[in-house]
N, C-alpha and C positions, 0 to 999 in steps of 0.2 A: 707537375707532379700528382703524387694522389690528394694532397690537399685541394688543388685546384679541382680535381674532379669532383670532391666530396661535396665542395660549395656549390659547383654549377648542378649537382645532382639535387643539392637541398633545395636550392632556390626553385628547379622545376617541381620539385613537391610540393612546395608551398603553394604556386601558381594552381595546381591542378585540384586543392582542397577546394569545396564548395560550401559557401555559409558557415556558420558556427558549429553546424552538425558534425564537421570533419576535424575539427578539433577536439583533442582527446578531453573529454570532463571528467572532473573527480566524479566519484561515484555519490547520489543525492543520498543523504542523510536519511532512513528509512523515516523516522519519527515526522521529521519536517514536513513532508508531502500529503500523510493522512490529515483528514479532515472531519472532524467532528459534526454527526448527521443534525439537522436543523432540531433545535430544543436544547441544544448543548451536548456533551460528551457525556455528562452524568445522566445516564439511561440506557433502557433497553432499545434495540432496533425496534421499528414497526414500519410495516407497508401501508400505502396511502389508505386502504381499507379499514386500518387499525390492526390487523393481525398480525402475526407473529412473523410472516414473511417465508420464504422458500430458504433453508440453511441447512447445512451438514455440520452437525456437532462434533468437536472432537476435544477430547480430554487427554490432560496431561503436559500441553504444551504451554508454555511462559508467551508473555504478549508478543516477544520478538519473533516467538514461533509461530503463531496464531497469524501475525501480518507476513511473514515467509510464506505459510502455507496458502493463504488468499493469493497473493501474489502470483504463485506455481502453478494456481489454478488458471489464471490468465484470466480472458473477459467473463467467464465463469463464476468469478467471486468477485461481487461488487461493494461488498462492504464486509465489517465482522463485527462481532458484539464479544465482549468479554464480560463473564458474569464470575466472580468470587464466590464459591459455596465453602467456606469453613477453608480447610487447606488446599481445596483443589479450585482450577480454574477452568471454567468451561469455556471454549473456543468455538463461535458460530462462523461458518464460511457461508455467508449469505449468496446466494446467486440471483433472487430477484430484487427489484430497486427499492431502497429504504428510503421514504420521505419524510420520517422525523423519529424521535426518541420519545421515551414514557420515563418518568422519574422512576429508578428502581435502585435503592442502596447495592454498590458493589459493582453494579453493571456499567457497561460503558459502550458506545457504539461508534464505529469510524468508517468512513467510506473511504474506499483505496484511492490512490493518486491516478 
């Protein structure tokens, strides 16, 4: 009957899947995979040269929105910097390698997963 067909189909399906990638995985928690740049999270992003790096500044996003904007850009975004100025949060989407941070109050730098 239908039940035996379903079982057979189910077992075939399992034998086809390759490795752990094929198994449905729960979506990763966004915060878990972001890493603070060398120097710790409390500080602004800096390039190896000590410069500000290459970035696009976006205003009006919260932290989650900034992370999402970076992920949306794919490989064009390697890190984000969050800088709080009064009531406003500046989100920097960094496209060039960030090597370290410098301590600045209200500033944090995160390397994308």
